[in-house]
C-alpha positions in Angstrom: 159.8 47.1 42.6 162.5 49.3 41.0 162.8 49.2 37.2 165.6 51.7 36.5 169.1 52.3 37.7 170.8 55.6 36.9 174.4 55.9 35.7 175.7 57.2 39.0 174.2 54.4 41.0 175.6 51.8 38.6 179.1 53.5 38.7 179.0 53.3 42.5 178.1 49.6 42.5 180.9 48.9 40.1 183.5 51.0 42.0 182.5 49.2 45.3 183.0 45.8 43.6 179.4 44.7 44.1 178.7 41.9 41.7 176.7 43.3 38.8 176.2 41.6 35.4 176.0 44.2 32.6 174.3 43.1 29.4 174.5 45.2 26.2 171.6 44.7 23.8 172.7 46.8 20.9 169.9 46.3 18.3 167.6 48.5 16.3 165.1 47.7 13.5 166.9 47.9 10.2 170.4 47.9 11.8 172.0 44.4 11.9 175.3 45.7 13.2 174.7 45.5 16.9 177.8 43.4 17.6 180.0 45.8 15.7 178.7 48.8 17.7 179.3 46.8 20.9 182.9 46.0 19.9 183.6 49.7 19.3 182.3 50.8 22.7 180.5 49.4 25.6 180.3 49.7 29.4 183.3 48.1 31.3 182.7 44.4 31.6 179.5 44.3 29.6 178.6 41.2 27.7 176.9 41.4 24.3 173.4 40.0 23.9 172.2 39.3 20.3 168.5 40.1 20.3 167.8 38.4 17.0 169.2 35.0 18.0 169.2 35.0 21.9 166.0 36.9 22.7 163.9 35.5 19.9 163.1 32.3 18.1 163.0 32.1 14.3 160.4 34.3 12.6 157.1 32.5 12.1 154.0 34.0 10.5 151.9 32.2 13.1 154.0 33.6 16.0 155.5 36.9 14.7 158.8 38.2 13.6 160.5 37.9 17.1 158.7 35.1 18.9 159.8 34.3 22.5 162.4 31.5 22.5 161.8 28.3 24.4 162.8 28.5 28.1 165.6 26.0 27.7 167.2 28.0 24.9 166.9 31.2 26.9 168.4 29.5 29.9 171.4 28.5 27.9 171.9 32.0 26.7 171.6 33.5 30.2 174.1 31.1 31.6 176.5 31.9 28.7 176.3 35.5 29.7 177.7 34.5 33.2 174.5 35.0 35.2 174.4 33.3 38.6 171.6 32.9 41.1 171.1 36.1 43.1 173.0 38.4 40.6 172.0 42.0 40.1 171.6 42.4 36.3 171.6 45.8 34.4 170.6 45.8 30.8 171.2 48.7 28.4 171.5 49.7 24.8 172.2 52.9 22.8 168.6 53.7 21.8 166.8 54.7 24.9 166.4 51.1 26.1 164.0 50.3 23.2 165.9 47.0 22.7 167.2 46.4 26.2 163.7 46.5 27.6 163.0 43.2 25.8 165.7 41.5 27.8 164.5 43.3 31.0 161.0 41.8 30.4 162.3 38.4 29.6 164.5 38.2 32.7 161.7 39.5 34.9 159.4 36.9 33.3 161.9 34.2 34.1 161.8 35.2 37.8 165.0 37.3 38.0 163.6 40.3 39.9 166.9 42.0 40.4 167.0 43.1 36.8 167.1 46.7 35.9 167.5 49.1 32.9 170.3 51.6 32.9 168.2 54.7 32.5 169.4 56.6 29.4 171.6 53.7 28.4 175.1 54.1 26.9 174.4 57.8 26.2 173.8 58.5 29.9 176.9 56.7 30.8 178.9 58.7 28.3 177.3 62.0 29.4 178.4 61.3 32.9 182.0 61.1 31.7 182.5 57.5 32.7 184.9 55.2 30.9 183.9 52.7 28.3 185.7 49.7 26.8 186.2 48.2 23.4 186.4 44.6 22.2 184.8 41.4 23.3 184.1 40.7 27.0 184.4 37.0 27.9 182.1 35.6 30.5 182.5 32.6 32.7 179.4 30.3 32.5 176.8 31.0 35.1 174.5 28.6 37.0 171.3 30.6 37.2 168.0 28.8 37.4 165.0 30.3 35.5 161.3 29.9 35.9 158.6 31.1 33.5 155.4 33.1 33.5 156.2 35.8 36.1 154.9 38.5 33.7 151.4 38.5 32.3 150.9 37.8 28.6 147.9 37.7 26.2 147.4 35.9 22.9 145.7 37.0 19.7 142.3 35.8 20.8 142.5 37.9 24.0 143.9 40.9 22.0 140.8 40.7 19.7 138.5 41.5 22.6 140.8 43.3 25.0 139.4 46.7 24.3 136.0 45.6 25.5 137.3 45.1 29.0 140.4 47.3 29.2 143.0 49.3 27.4 145.1 47.9 24.5 148.1 50.1 23.8 149.9 50.1 20.4 153.5 51.0 21.1 154.5 51.6 17.4 155.0 54.9 15.8 151.8 56.8 15.1 152.1 56.6 11.3 152.3 52.8 11.5 149.3 52.7 13.8 147.2 54.8 11.4 148.3 52.6 8.5 150.0 55.4 6.6 153.2 53.3 6.3 154.1 49.7 7.1 157.8 48.8 6.4 157.9 45.2 7.5 154.5 43.6 8.2 152.0 42.3 5.6 149.2 44.8 6.3 149.1 48.3 7.5 147.0 49.6 10.4 146.2 48.4 13.9 144.2 45.9 16.0 140.6 47.1 16.4 140.1 49.0 19.6 143.7 49.7 20.2 145.0 53.1 21.3 148.1 54.7 19.9 150.9 55.1 22.5 154.3 55.3 20.7 157.2 54.3 22.9 159.0 57.5 22.1 156.5 59.3 24.3 158.0 57.5 27.3 161.3 59.3 27.0 162.7 62.8 27.5 165.0 64.5 25.1 168.0 62.9 27.0 166.8 59.4 26.2 165.9 58.8 29.9 162.4 57.7 31.0 160.1 60.5 32.0 159.5 60.9 35.8 156.9 58.6 37.2 154.3 61.3 37.6 154.6 62.4 34.0 154.3 58.8 32.8 151.2 58.4 35.0 149.7 61.5 33.4 150.5 60.2 29.9 149.0 56.8 30.4 146.0 58.2 32.2 145.3 60.3 29.1 145.2 57.1 27.2 142.6 55.5 29.4 144.9 53.6 31.8 143.6 53.5 35.3 144.2 51.4 38.4 142.1 48.3 38.1 141.6 48.6 34.4 143.3 45.7 32.5 146.0 47.0 30.3 147.9 45.1 27.5 150.5 46.3 25.0 151.6 45.2 21.6 154.0 46.7 19.0 155.4 45.3 15.7 157.0 42.1 17.1 156.9 42.3 20.8 160.2 44.2 21.3 159.3 47.9 21.9 156.1 46.8 23.7 158.4 45.6 26.5 159.6 49.2 26.7 156.0 50.4 27.1 155.6 47.9 29.9 158.7 49.1 31.6 157.3 52.7 31.4 154.0 51.5 32.8 155.8 49.8 35.6 157.6 53.0 36.5 154.2 54.7 36.5 152.7 52.1 38.8 150.5 50.3 36.3 150.8 46.5 35.6 150.4 45.5 32.0 150.4 42.3 29.9 152.4 41.8 26.7 151.1 40.4 23.5 154.3 38.7 22.4 153.3 38.0 18.7 152.1 41.6 18.4 151.1 43.1 15.0 153.5 40.9 13.0 151.5 37.8 14.2 148.1 39.6 14.0 148.5 40.9 10.5 149.7 37.6 9.1 146.4 36.0 9.9 143.8 37.0 7.2 140.9 36.3 9.6 142.1 39.1 11.9 140.6 42.5 11.2 143.0 45.4 10.7 141.8 49.0 10.8 143.4 52.2 9.8 143.1 55.9 10.8 143.3 57.6 14.1 141.3 55.8 16.7 139.9 57.9 19.5 141.5 58.0 23.0 139.4 57.1 25.9 138.4 60.8 26.4 137.2 61.1 22.8 140.2 63.0 21.3 142.0 61.7 18.3 145.0 59.5 18.6 148.3 60.6 17.2 
């Protein structure tokens, strides 16, 4: 199943009048001005999606900083964006799809298989010389029907023992994995047995995903193999979805730990370790 759509393919769809719902997920950790960025520039016809309020429930130490919202709440948001049954949906942001991948994962989890990431996001669209718009894009209410559970997930109990049966990837920056810094969560370090796999390693210098073969090589070096159960976490379940998108491009299925380290580190009974854990081949993690 295809995960990415390049700018040229999207432009062709739009020029041909093929119905396509464009969703702009302008969000980054520490930057609360996503809507303002959207209003200044976005793809023609794109509707703004607020990650903090539409793709997450209220922060809860027992569930993490960005817990998945109830299905009913998510359904109301998706319909408000104008999504109808059978629509092709393309999500994007301006940060290498680090935020948009959360929406991609949630829509795929809700059964909307015709959901894609614009490879390279807004930057790729600009680089191709295509026009953008400003201001708010109104949307007529959609009638889409959602399901739940199409994508695999794990909980904290499974994360605790996951490394004994498979590979648990930590999608945060290496310095957070090693416990050198921790800007938002109560303890620094990582889940025991996890392997450092920063999401930035999924992208080239142009902000587009690496080719599938390069991603396969990258994940194989981290111990990911066909038939080996793989799960991913990050700080709050956002960039871990980006890792899952990259794994999907590479041909590897993977489960998401939605609560991620923000949930894990808030429970004092959960062990947190620091330092560079070894990769599957014995070399040090970054």
